[in-house]
C-alpha positions as CSV (number, residue, x, y, z in Angstrom):
1,X,22.5,11.3,-4.2
2,X,19.7,10.4,-1.3
3,X,16.1,9.8,-2.1
4,X,13.5,12.0,-0.8
5,X,10.2,9.4,-0.3
6,X,7.1,8.6,1.0
7,X,5.7,5.2,1.3
8,X,1.8,4.7,2.4
9,X,0.7,1.0,2.9
10,X,-3.2,0.2,3.3
11,X,-5.1,-3.3,3.3
12,X,-8.9,-3.0,1.7
13,X,-11.1,-5.2,1.4
14,X,-11.7,-5.6,-2.3
15,X,-10.0,-7.7,-5.0
16,X,-6.7,-6.7,-6.5
17,X,-8.7,-6.3,-10.2
18,X,-11.5,-3.9,-8.4
19,X,-8.9,-1.6,-6.6
20,X,-7.0,-2.0,-10.1
21,X,-10.2,-0.5,-11.9
22,X,-10.4,2.0,-9.3
23,X,-7.2,3.4,-9.7
24,X,-7.2,3.6,-13.5
25,X,-10.7,4.2,-14.4
26,X,-11.7,8.1,-14.6
27,X,-15.2,7.6,-13.2
28,X,-13.8,6.0,-10.1
29,X,-10.9,8.3,-9.6
30,X,-13.6,11.1,-9.4
31,X,-15.4,9.7,-7.0
32,X,-12.5,9.4,-4.2
33,X,-10.1,12.4,-5.7
34,X,-12.3,14.9,-5.1
35,X,-13.5,15.3,-8.5
36,X,-10.1,14.8,-10.1
37,X,-9.4,11.8,-12.6
38,X,-6.5,10.6,-14.6
39,X,-5.9,10.5,-18.0
40,X,-3.8,8.2,-20.5
41,X,-3.9,5.1,-22.3
42,X,-2.4,2.9,-19.5
43,X,0.4,1.8,-21.9
44,X,4.2,1.6,-20.8
45,X,5.6,5.2,-22.4
46,X,2.4,6.9,-22.7
47,X,1.7,10.5,-21.4
48,X,-0.1,10.8,-18.2
49,X,-1.6,13.6,-16.7
50,X,-4.1,14.3,-13.2
51,X,-6.8,16.5,-13.8
52,X,-8.7,18.5,-11.3
53,X,-12.6,18.7,-11.6
54,X,-12.5,22.1,-13.5
55,X,-10.3,20.6,-16.1
56,X,-6.8,22.1,-15.1
57,X,-3.9,19.8,-15.1
58,X,-2.7,19.4,-11.4
59,X,0.3,16.6,-12.4
60,X,1.7,15.3,-15.7
61,X,4.3,12.4,-16.3
62,X,4.6,9.3,-18.1
63,X,3.8,5.6,-17.5
64,X,7.1,3.8,-16.9
65,X,5.9,0.4,-16.1
66,X,2.7,-1.0,-15.9
67,X,1.9,-4.9,-14.8
68,X,-2.1,-5.2,-14.2
69,X,-3.4,-5.8,-11.4
70,X,-0.1,-5.7,-9.8
71,X,2.3,-3.0,-10.4
72,X,2.1,0.7,-11.8
73,X,5.0,3.1,-11.9
74,X,4.6,6.9,-13.2
75,X,7.0,9.6,-14.0
76,X,5.3,12.2,-12.0
77,X,5.7,16.1,-12.0
78,X,3.4,18.8,-10.2
79,X,2.2,21.3,-13.0
80,X,0.0,23.4,-10.6
81,X,2.3,25.1,-8.3
82,X,5.6,26.6,-10.2
83,X,7.9,26.2,-6.9
84,X,6.9,22.4,-6.6
85,X,7.1,21.9,-10.8
86,X,10.7,23.5,-10.2
87,X,11.5,20.5,-8.3
88,X,10.9,18.3,-11.4
89,X,9.8,14.8,-11.6
90,X,9.3,12.1,-8.9
91,X,8.3,8.5,-9.2
92,X,5.6,6.8,-7.8
93,X,5.0,3.1,-7.7
94,X,1.6,1.5,-6.8
95,X,2.2,-2.2,-5.9
96,X,-0.9,-4.2,-5.1
97,X,-0.9,-7.8,-3.5
98,X,-3.5,-10.3,-2.4
99,X,-3.0,-10.9,1.1
100,X,-5.7,-13.4,2.6
101,X,-9.0,-12.1,2.1
102,X,-7.8,-8.6,1.5
103,X,-5.5,-6.3,-0.8
104,X,-2.6,-4.8,0.2
105,X,-1.6,-1.5,-1.4
106,X,1.8,0.1,-1.1
107,X,2.7,3.3,-2.7
108,X,6.2,4.5,-3.1
109,X,6.4,8.1,-4.3
110,X,10.2,8.9,-4.4
111,X,12.6,11.6,-6.2
112,X,16.2,11.5,-6.7
113,X,17.4,14.6,-5.0
114,X,19.9,15.4,-2.1
115,X,17.7,16.9,0.4
116,X,13.9,17.5,0.7
117,X,11.4,17.9,-2.4
118,X,8.5,19.8,-2.2
119,X,6.2,17.4,-4.2
120,X,7.3,14.4,-1.7
121,X,6.5,16.8,1.2
122,X,2.7,17.5,-0.3
123,X,2.0,13.9,-1.3
124,X,3.2,13.0,2.6
125,X,-0.3,14.6,3.3
126,X,-2.2,14.0,0.0
127,X,-1.8,10.1,-0.4
128,X,-3.4,9.3,3.1
129,X,-6.3,11.5,2.6
130,X,-6.9,10.5,-1.1
131,X,-6.3,6.5,-0.3
132,X,-8.6,6.7,2.8
133,X,-11.4,7.8,0.4
134,X,-10.4,5.2,-1.9
135,X,-10.6,2.6,0.8
136,X,-13.9,3.9,1.9
137,X,-15.2,4.2,-1.5
138,X,-14.4,0.2,-2.1
139,X,-15.5,-1.3,1.5
140,X,-18.5,1.0,1.5
141,X,-19.6,2.3,-1.9
142,X,-18.8,6.0,-0.7
143,X,-15.8,8.2,-1.0
144,X,-15.3,10.8,2.0
145,X,-16.5,14.0,1.5
146,X,-14.2,16.5,0.4
147,X,-12.4,18.4,3.1
148,X,-10.6,22.1,2.8
149,X,-7.5,20.3,3.8
150,X,-4.5,20.7,1.1
151,X,-1.1,19.1,0.7
152,X,0.3,22.8,0.9
153,X,-1.2,23.4,4.4
């Protein structure tokens, strides 16, 4: 079986610790993720969910691996769109590394499938928007304004 995958790499003028904080703290999440935030206790095996600003659950899963501030792996499934949910779980890996005076963030979102996967197609549009907002927040103090662009467009 082949993997459907999307990889996103960015370099941010910040420290690995500050990037980790932005990735894992709900108040930080809300500032760059269009009001959404993550809920978990950030322990291996714990349930995880991404919650829209209005309280609806967008995605859910489990913390598979966690090594602050270097690595986070989440078992991830969309809960909001029935056709995407039907495609099942994916795996999202965040890798953080210091490179000189900046921090490199690599996100690898993948699914063990033979052929396309709807969530991977969606995150290929969503991750660049969300992570650009995160980069802006960490470098300027302000995330990007909300857009009408949707991963389903």
